[in-house]
C-alpha positions, 0 to 999 in steps of 0.5 A: 306776695312779693316783698317790698324790701325797700319800704319794709326796711324804711318802715323799721329803720326810717328813711335815708335822704341826701342833698347832692351838690350837683344842681341837676341831680339835686332838683330831681331829688328835692320837692317843695310842698305846702308843708315844707321841703321834701327829699327823696329817700335813697332806699325806697324812693319816696319823698320825705318831709324835713331836712336831708340827713346829709349833703355834699358831692354825689360820690360821697352819698351813702351806699344804701342797700336796696332791693335784692341787696336788702333781701340778701342781707336779710338772709345773711342775718338769718344765717347769722342768728342760726350760727350764733344759736349753734355756737352758744349751744356748743359752748354749753356742751363744751362746758358740760364735757369739761365739768364731767371730766372733773367729776367723772366717777361721781357722775358715773355712780349717780347715773348707775344709781338712777339706772337701777331705779328706772330699770324696773319702770322701763321693763314694765313698758317692755323697754330694756335699758341695758340694751338701749343705744342711748344708755350704751353711748353714755356708759362708753363716755365713762371710759374716756380718759380725763385728757381725752375729755379735755381735748374734746372740750377744747375742740368744741370750744374752737368750733363754737368760736368759729360759729360765733365769728361767722355769726358776727361777720354775717350779721354785718355782711362782711365778705371775709365772713361769707368766705369763712362760712362757705369754707367751714360749712363745706368742710363739715358736710362729709362728716354730716353725711357720714353721720347720716349713714350711721343714724338717720334723723329728721334733725340731721337731714334738716341740718344737712340740707340747710348747710348745703343751701347756705353754701350754694346760696352764699357762694353764688349770690355773693359771687365768691371765688370768682363766680358770676364775675367775682368781687368786681361784679358784686360791687357793681351790683351794689352800686347799681342798686343804690345811688346810681339807680336813683340817678338813672331813674331821675333821668340824670346823665351819668359821666365817668 
C-alpha cells in the first residue's frame, strides 16, 4: 500500500497555506465556499478553510517538503533516532569504563568472589566458567592499566559525541550531517567486517547491513559528492516538489 506522505504529514502537523501576490496564481490557490474562504495547502494540495498562514510574493512562499522529499526526511529521522540511541549507550559505556578504572581492584575482587559462588552452579549444568570466553574477556580487562582505561573512556566519549552530532543534524536534515554520517559510518565499516571475522552474531550482521544501506541511501538519495547531479540537482528537486509543482499543476506559466 502506497503511503501518502503529504496527507500523512498534514494530518500530524496541520496544513500550510499561503496567499501569493500574483493574481493569476492567487486565483488558482483560493476558493470561496459557503463556509468562507479556502486556500490550497502547499503540502497536500487540499483546500483548507480559514485565513492563509502567510502572504506575499510567490518567491517568498515557504519551501514545504512534499512527496519523495518527505519520505527521505522520515528515513533521515529514523537514522537520527538510531544514532541518538547508540550515542547515549556509548556514553553510558564510557562512564562505566571510567568508574571501573577508578575502582579496578575492588571490582576484580568482587568479580572473583561471585565467580567462586557461581562456579559450582554452572559446573552442574556442564558449563566451565574457567574456560568461558566472556569470563576470559572480563578477566583480561582487569589487567589493563588505569591510563589505558581512561584513554578508552575518552575515545568512547568522542565517538558518542560524533553519533549525537549526527543525530541532531540528521533530524533537521542538515546537509553537513549527511556528509558526516556517510564519512564516519563508512570509516567504521572495515572494523565491523573485521569483528565479524572474529565472532559472528546476528546483531553484528544487522548493524553492518544497516550501516551499509544508510551510507548508500544517503549518498545517492541526497546526491552527495556530486552523485546524480550533486547539490544543484538536489535543490532543484526540492523546489520542483514544493511551490513550483503547485504552480505547474495550477496551470500557471512560470517565468524565469
